[in-house]
N, C-alpha and C positions, 0 to 999 in steps of 0.2 A: 307411803312411798314403800312399793314391792321390794322385798327383803330378795336379793340369788341365795338361792336354795342351799348353794354351799356353806355361807357364812357359818351356821350354827352346827358345823360341824367343826368346825373351827376355831380353839380356844381363841384368849388373846394371847397366851403367850406364842400361840402359833404364828399369829403377824408379828409378835416382837423378833418372834427368830428368822420372818424370811427376812427383815429391813435388817438385818443383823448379817443374811450372809450374803445381803446385795453388794454389788461393786459399785454402784451409784451413792454416792455422799449424800447427807440427809440429817437437816439439822431441823430443829423445832424449835418457835418462837412462842412463846406466851402473847397474844394476840392483838392484847392492851400493852402493857410492860415492854416486849420487843426483849425481853430476858430469853436464854438457852434455856428451854426446858430439857431436851435430850437433843443426842448427836448416833448417829450408827458408830459401828467399828468403821467402815473408808473415809468418814468424813476425820473423824479427830486421827486417821493414820497419814492424810493427807495435809492435818492443820499443823499433825503432829502435839498435838494435846490429849492430856486424857478427859475423861466425862466429867469430871469433877472439876478441872480446870479450868476447862472450856466452861461451863455453867455461869460463873459471874462475870466474865469476858462480856464488855460490848463492842460495837462496830466497830471505833478507832482502834481495839484492841486488838485485832484481827483481820484489818484491812488495811491495806496501801496507803500509804500518806498521802497519795497522791490526790491535788482538790476534787476532783470529781468521785474519789471513794468517800466522801467526807460521810460523819457519823449519820448527819440528818440527811442527806440524801441516803443513806440507806437505812434509816427509819421512815422515808415517806416513800421509798419502795415497798417496804415491809405493809405499809398501809394501807397503800393498791390493791394489796392483792385481800386484805380484810373486807377493806369497799368491795371490789368488783369479783374476789375471788378467786382471779391469779394474777399475777405480773411478772415479765420476763427483763432480765436487765444483764448486759455482759459486766462481772465484778472481780473486781482485783483480791482475793485474800492476801493476809499473810500469815506465816505459822510460825508457829514457835523460834523455829532459828531464824527469822528474817525473812521468810526468803517469798519474792510474791508471786503468787499463783492468778493464773488469770482465769476463768470462768464461765461457761452459761450457764446462768443459775434462775431456776422458774420456782417464784414463791406460789405456794395456793394455800387459799385457805380452808381448814379442813374444823369438823365440831369432835369434841375430846368429851369423854365427861367433863371433864373439871371445867368444859366452858369451850370457847372458839380459838384456834392457836392456827400458827404461819409455817406450816413444812416448807421447809428450802429442799430445793434437791437442785444435785449443780456438779458440771464434770471441768476437770483440769482440759482447757483448749490453747493450750499454750503451744504444743507441738503444733497444732491447727494452725497457729495464729503464726507459728514457724514458716510452715507451709506458704501459708499468702503471704505472708513478706516476699519471701522466697518465687512464687508466683509473679507476685508485681514485681520485682528484681527484674527476674527472667523476661517478663514481659515489655520492661524496659530498655530492658538492652536486645533484644530483639528491633521493637521500633526501632530504636538507636540504629541498627547492623543495617535494617531496611529501609531508614533514611539518608542514610551516609554512605556505605561503602559501594565501593563500586561493582562490587561483582554481578550478575544476572540472574537470576535466580528462581525457580518458577516453583510454587507447591500445587500439585493438581490432583485431582479426586479419579476413582477409578475409572469411571467416563471422559478423563482429560480437561475435565472443569478448572478452571483459576481459582486458588482458594485463599492464594497469596504469592503473593510480588514484589521484591525489591523496587526501589524507587528508579535504580539504573534500569530496571526490567521493563518499568512502565516505561520510564522518557523511550527506552528504544519503540516501544508502541501506540509512542505520542499520548499515552495520555500522562497525569501527575498524580500524584501521592494523594491529595482530595478527591480524587475523580473515583467514583463505584461501578462506571459502570462495565468494568473488568470479572465483581466477583461475580463467579457462580459461570460465567461464559468459557465457550472453552476456546482452551488459546488456537485452534484451526479458524476460528474467526475473524484472528489479527493477523496468521499466517503460516506460512507452508511447511511443513514437515518433510522431511531429505533423510535417506538412509544411504549409506555409498554414492553420493550425488543423484539420484535416484530419487522420485517424489513418493510418498507413500501414505494411509492410514495411521489415527493415533495406534489402531487394535495392532499395528506390525513393528508399530517403535515400544510395545510396552512388553510384547513378545520378547522382544531381545534385551529385556529389564531382568536378569534373572543373577543378581540381583540389579546389574549396573550394566548397563550398555548405553552405544554411542547414538546421538540426533545431530540433526542439523534442522535449523530455521531460517527461512526466506523470509525477511521482512517486504512487501510490494513500498513501492514508493516510485521514484525518478528515476531514483536509482538505487537499487534493491539493496539491503542491508540482511549479511548473512553472520548469523551466530553458529556455532559449533560449540558441545561438547557432552553432556553423557545424561542418561535419568538413571537411576537410583529408584530402586522397592522399596520402600518404610513398610512394614505388614506392623500393624498395633491391637491388637483385639480384634483378628480375622478381617479387619479394613485397611484396606489396600491403597495408600496412597504412595507419589510420586514427587521426587527433587529433582529438578531438574537446572543444574549449572549451568552456565555457559561464556561465553568471551567474544570479541568481534573481530573474523576473519573476514571482512567484507573486502579488505586490502589485497589478502593471498588469492582469495578467489576473484578478483578483477585482477589480479596479475596473471592467473594463471589461465583467465580468459581471454587478455592478453597473446599471453605465449600462444596459448590455442590458434588463435586468428592469424597471430607472425607467422605459423607452421603452414596454416594452409596458404598465404599469401605466398611462403617458399615453395609450395607442391606446386600451388600454379604458375609461376614463375618461374619453374626447372619446364616445365611442360613446355611456356614460352620461347624456351632458351630451347630447348631440342626442337621445337620448331623451326626456328631461327636457326639453328645449326643445318638442318636440313632443307630450306629454303637454299641458304647459300650452297651446300652443295648442289644442290639442282641449279643452280645459277651458274656456276661453274663448271657443272658438267653440259648444260646445256648451249653454255656460248661457241665453243666450238664446231659444235654440228651446225647451230644456224649459220654462223660465220662461212663453214663449208657450205652451205644450203645456197648463200649467196654471192657465192664464186661460183657455183652449177649455174646460176640461174643467170650469169651476167655471162659465161661460156654459153648458153641457149641462144642469150639475144643473141651473141656473137656470129655463131651459125646460123641462128635466120634470118641472118640481114642478106646472108649469101645464098641461102635458097632460092631454087629455082620457083617461079609461081606466082601468082597474080599480084600485086601491093595488098589487097586486103586483107589477103591468109600471115602474111606480114605484121601488117600494122594490128590485125587482133592479135596477134602471136604475142609482137612487141606489148601490147593493151594489158596483155593477162599477166604476163611475165612481170609487168611491171608491177602488178597491183601485189604480186606474191611477192616482191620482193619490200612494197610498201608495208604488208602484213609481219612479212619478217623482221624489217625494221622494227615494230610497234611493238613486237615481241622482244627484244633484244633490249628494248626500252623497258617494258614493262620486267622483264627479270632482273634488270638493272638496278630498276627503283625499288625493286624488292631486295635486292642484296646491300643497296644501299640502305635504307632502311633496319632493318633486320641486325646489319651491321654497327648500327651508329650506336652503339651501347655510354659512350662518355659525355657523361655532361658537360656540354657549354652554356653557361651560365649568359644572358644578354636580356639588357633590357628591352621590351618589346611590347609594342602597342596591343592590347587586350584586343580592340575593334578591330585593328588590321587583322588580326590572325584569324578573327572569325569572317572577313571580308576575304581573305585566302581562299578558305573551306567553305565560301556563300556555293560557290560555281556545285563543288561538286555534291553538295547534302543538296540543292535544288534538285542536280541530277537526277541523285536517286529518290528526291520527294515526288518530280513529273508519274512515273509511270503509274503510282499507286494515288495520284491526283490529291497526295497530302499538300498543304500549304505551310511556307515558311515564314514565321513574321518574326524581323528581326528587332529588337530595342533594343540598340545601343547609348550608352554612356553617351551625352553632346559634347563633354573634355575627355580625352585620351587616358586611358586607364592602362599607366605603363608600370608594368609590372616584372621583378627578376626572374627569368623563366630561359627553356631549350627551345626556340622558339617551334624547329617541327617538331620535337613531341609532343610539347603542347598541341597544336595542331592536329597531333592525333588523337589526343584525348577530344578535341570539341568534337572532331568525325566523329570519333566509337560513343558518346553521349548521344549525337544528333541522328546517328545511321538508327541504334535502339529505338529512340524515341519513333524515326517513321513507322520502323516496325511493329511498333507497339501500336501505334495510331492506324493502320492500316486494317486493325481489326474491327474500326469502330462503323459506325454508320457515316453518310459522304459528309454531311455539314459539320461532324465532330475533329474532321482527318488536317489538322492543323499543329503544328508547335510553335513552340517562342521562343527563339534565342536571344538573353537577353544581356547584358555587361555594364558594371556599376560600380565605384570605387564607394570604399567606407571602411573603417577603425581600423586603417592601415592594412587592409586587403584589397587586392581584385577581385571581384566576384564573377563569375558567369554562372549563367542556369539555362537548361535545358526544359521547356513543362509539357506535359504533352497532355491527351484527354479521352488517354486510353482505360485500363483496368484498374492504377494505379498498386505500385509494389507494396505484396504482401508483409514484406520485411526488408529493413535496408540490407542490400544482397553484399556492401564490403565488409558488415558486422559477421555474416551468416556465411551466405553461399555464394559466388560471383554471377550468379544466372536462374532462371527464373523458367527459363524454353527449355522445353521438351527437346528441340535439339542444338540448345545451343553450349558451348566449351566453357564460357564463360572467362575466355583470355581475351576479348575486347575489355572488361571493367577491370578484370587483374594487371593487365598491363597500366589500364589509365591509373588504376591505384598506387603503383607505385611509379609512374611516371611525376605524380602529381606530389606523392608525399617526400619524396624526396629531392625533391625543391624546396621541400618545406613549408607546402602546403596541407590544406586538407581536402575532402571529398567525398560527399554524402548524397544520399538518398530517400524521397519521405514521400507521403502522401500530399496532394494537394486538398485542399477543402471542395472544390469545386469538382474535384473528380481528376483521376487522370495520376501522372507524379512529377516530380520535380529530381533531376538529377543535376548538381552542381560540384563549383569545387572555387578554392579560392584562393589564389599567391600573394606572397609579401610586395605590396608597393615600393617602389624604387623611389625613397627620401633621401 
């Protein structure tokens, strides 16, 4: 065996001095009898025995009285070191004062001049065990908190990947506590980040967390879920982590959206009312001039009857003046009708057959469709669809939806220029739908903007929305599977 070159320079006493100075506790047992031969000062101090007191002691005198520290087990551990060179165990020693000391003990066979021995090195691990128990307890608390708290919380790394989430947070994402899909995944794979109502990236949210900043999450779905809260930076050992605490604000966000929509409706209706006031003023102002014009024409006709000349001249003049009179009468009727319609703001509820309203409007619908070669197909419910509504205004809604559909259909190839008007009664409401084969609505105009036409004001749809909703009905627009759009409304059936 090769000898370390430094060993000849050290005397036996030098090694004893080093062992005495060591903070590690050392006991030396005889390999055969397991009696204690020697202990360094650190071992004596921990066990509270002097060396002379330690030598006659056996394992049962200086070990815990628990069954797993029985003298037989202690001897077997030491014998394992004799036979195999080393052996390790967690052993609970007992000091002179009775204090039980948990230790991590390593037994090593050593060859002394007097024969084989077992050197036991051990260290107090009581604090380590206490820390381990505290960690286990803390882990249990965290696990219980994660599973039972209603708080929505995420722990994320610097890249925005989720490292921990409470069960309530997983529920919002459509996951369960046993689902490991989220671990290490970026939160943005499941939700959209917002700041101040605008979409942002993870880096921008992190920049605002100094150390705490606001954050919003939108969880897409049939009806979006909105979460709002804070993002806090947690720096530990130069590693950044982020704690996101959130709460559900979906109802508030939806309420704000409803209020915004109502405000837009009011703005459109304000424009409609302004146009109505203007129309009534025009109707009032035109009434007298038109009446005067009719009187003048009557006077001209009277004079023409006495004028010299052939009968042909008088006949022609009379024909022309008759035509002018008819046109003026027509203009008066139109202006009167406009004034009557715009001024008809009060609600007059009636029980009306929705089929009959469609039939009343059909002549004007077909009149508008004919110049553009648009076919009008009617599919009415075989039975009367009796709804509670105001007949004239509801007819105006039918006209608005059909005329919009005709306008949209004129952009199609001739074979596709067709609209379908249908009615049916179902689930307590009477439903009217208007289908076209145009481009299809990109979004619900009743939810965002009342028109998508470059030159449209949206007044027709805004007015239709007001008429139907104030009669306790609903109105909508959607894309058709086969292409084009479907506009429709539902009104309560008379039961």
